[in-house]
N, C-alpha and C positions, 0 to 999 in steps of 0.2 A: 484746593482751596478750603473746601467745607473742614476736612480735618485739621489742617493747618490751625484754623481757627478756632477750632474745638480744644485742640492741644493747650493753644495760649490760655485757656481759662481755668485749664488746672495749676494749682499750685503745688509745691515742693510736698508739702504736708498731707496733701491730699494723692498726691503720687504713691507715698509712702505707704497711706491706708488701703489704699488699692492692690498694692504688692502684698499686704499684708493678709489682707482676705480675699486674696484672688488664687482659687485652686488651680488655673491654669498656668501660674507662672511660677510657683515655687521648685525650686532645685528638686532634683531627683533623691531618693531615699535612698539608692544604693552607690556604694562609694563607686568612682570612676576608675578607681584602680583596680577593684574586683572586676567592675564590667571588661576593662582592657585585657586581663588575666583570661577570663572565659572566653571572648571573641578571640584572642591569639590561640586559644585551645581548639577553636573551632574552624579557624582559617587553616590551622596547622594539616586538618587533616580532610579539608574541602577537596571533593574531585576535580580534578585538573581541567575537565571541559567546562567549569563551571567559572564565568567571570564575575570577579567583586566589583560591585559600582557603590559609591557614595552619591545617594540621591541628595537632589535639591530639597529645603525647606518645604517647598510649595509645589504646587501641583496644578494643571488646569481646572477651572471651575468645571464641576461633576464628572470627574476623576472617576469618585466611587459609586453617586449615583445613576449616572447614565448606563455604565455596563454592568454594576452588580446590584442593583437594585436596592439601594441603601439610602436612607432619608437624608437629606441633605442637611435636616435639622442635627443630625449629630456630628458633624462636621465644621470647623470653624472657617467661614468663608469672608476673605478678605476684599478690601474695596479695588484690587485691580484685577477683577476676572480669576482669579485663582482662589486656592484653598490651602489649608495649613494640611500635610499631609496625614491622613489618619489611617492610611494601609497603604504600606509600601508595595505589596503584589500587586494593585491596582495600578501603582506609576509603573511597575516593572512590566506590566502586561502592554501598557503604552509603548515602552521602549522595546520589547518584542514584535510588537505588531508594528513599528515604524521599520526595524532590521528587516522583518520578514517582507513587508512591503517593498525595500529595496531591492532583496533578492529576486522579487517576482519579475524584475525587470530583465534578469539575464536568465530566468529560468521559471516560467508560472507554475511549475509543478514541483519545485525544490524541496527536498524531505529533508533539507540540512536541518538540525534541531539548534536553538539557542536556549542558553542556558544560564541564568543569572543568579546571583547571590547578592545579599545588600542587610545590613544591619542599620537601622534606623528607629530613630524616635519617633512612636506616635502619639498624636495631639488626639483625643475624643471627647465630647461632651457628655456622653453617658455616663451617668452616675452608678457605678459597679460596687457591688459586695463584698465583704470579705478581706482580710488582711492583706493579702498579696495583689491588691485591686489600687491601682493608680490612673490618675486622669491623663498621664503622658509616661509612656513605659516603651522600653528599647526591645525590638524582636529581631530575630535572626531570620530572614527569609528567604527560601529558593523558589523559581521560577522557569518553568520548562516550556518553552513553545515548538510546534513544527507542525507536521502533516499527519492526516490517518494513516498509519500503518497497516489499517485492516486486523480484524480480529483483535481489538480492543487490546492491540499490543503496547501503543504508543503508553496509553494509560497505565498499562500494567506495568511495564517497565520502568515510568518514570516514578511511578508511586514507590517502588523497590527501592529505585535508586534514593529518594528521599528519606524515606524511613530508615534505610540503613545509615544515612548520615546523621541523623538524629539520635539513633540508638550507638552508633559508636561515639558521638561526642557523650552521653549518657555514661557509657562505661568509662570513658576517659576520665571524665568527671571524677566519676565515683573512686578511681584509684588516688586521685588528687586531693579527697577527702570529704566530698558531697556525702549528704546525707541520704541518699537516695534508697528506700527499703524495698519500695516496689514499682515494678513499670509493666503498664497493659496497652498494649497497641492494640485499638480496636478498627475495623474494615467495616464499613457500613458501605451495603449495596443498593440502591434503588432499582436494579434490575436482576430479578431473582434468577434468571436465566444461566447469569453468571457465575453461580454460585460454586460450582464445581469447578470452572475455571480459575476463579480468584482461589479457591482453597487451594490447588495444585500449584499457582504460579506466583503466590504471594504468600499464604498463610504458612503454608510447610516450609518454604525456602528460608522465611523468618525465622520460626520456629526451631528449625534446625541450625542455624547458624545464632540465633540467641536464646539458647535453650534457659535462661536463668530469665527471662522474660516471657510474659503471657500475650501471644498473639492470637485474636479471635474475631471471626466473623460477628458483627453488631445487627440487630434488626432496628436500630434509631432509625428513622427518616426524617427527623426534625430539620436536617438540613438540606432536604432533597431539592427545595427551591433553589437556594445558593449554591450548590453544589450540583453538577450533572452527573448521572451513573454512580459516582462512587465518592465518598468522603472517608478522611482518616482521623484520629484522635490517637494521641498518647498522653494517657493518664498515668502519673506517679506519684508517691505515697513516701510520706517521711515519718517521724515519732506520732505523731499527733494526729495527721490528716493521710487518707488515701484520695484517690480519684480527684488528685489537683490536675486540670487540665493545662498541659504544657505544651503540647504540639498540635495543631489544627490542619488540616488541608482537603484538598480534593480536587476534582475534574472541573473544568469552569469553560463557559462559550464566551469568553471575554474577545478572543482573538479572532474568533468568527462574527461576532457583533462588531469589532472594529476594521475587519478587513471585508465585509461582507462575502466570506466564505466558510462554509458548511465543512470543508475537508481541513480545515485549522483546527488544532486539537492543542489545550495548555491544560498546566497542572502545575499548581499552587500549594505551597506549606508554609508555615512560620512557627517557629520556637520563640515561645517568650523567654527571652533571655535574663531580663530583669526580675520575672516571678521566679524562674528556675534559680537564680541568685539567691533571692530572698527567703525561697522556701528550705533550699537544701544545704546551704553553706552553713 
């Protein structure tokens, strides 16, 4: 009733003015044709165990702030106890938790992994700096959830799969003409006891498979609150800029919180597809 009354007081000219001055409502700066071609490339090499989802434009109120400690002020909240999706990995975590909960009914200790992929347009209220920063933008995200396999195996094996996927996309994109001049994979460990293990099972296999790219351990712990145990970043450069952040990801405790189960494990990651196209096409 309130919003119906409020909308009736807006004139057509006022509506146009709101559109012309509203940074959240303008069309994307990237051509849909270019986005479609990029996504077609990405989907063509998606590992078969990943299920592709088309997410809703909205998610339950608190989707990010409850499990990821993100301020609700950075998210557009609706009047219907929901919010505009600002991070697709949080929504995919909810989907994985719901599916894992159903699996528990037949086997409380199930080790079956659930792997999801989504390409989604996100909208955030923060004002980002730089030419490749937009109030709403499309990202390609992977989420894998399952049960602790011991010896940090789930986290390492999943991280390896996620990173390989993004590097394979990059290789294919370069072959089609994308101007990617440099690629650096940074793996941040928040537990120094695993340095040798991660070097042997992540850094060395990736360096051997992708000799044209730089793969290294990184001492940056700035995201150790958001990610647990380990985080990854893939930075890329073009003719003018280096160290453009294109992929971000890591281990989270979101399904542990959602299912009240410390044995649950989750690895998330996302590639800024719109940013990739803008910077390198």
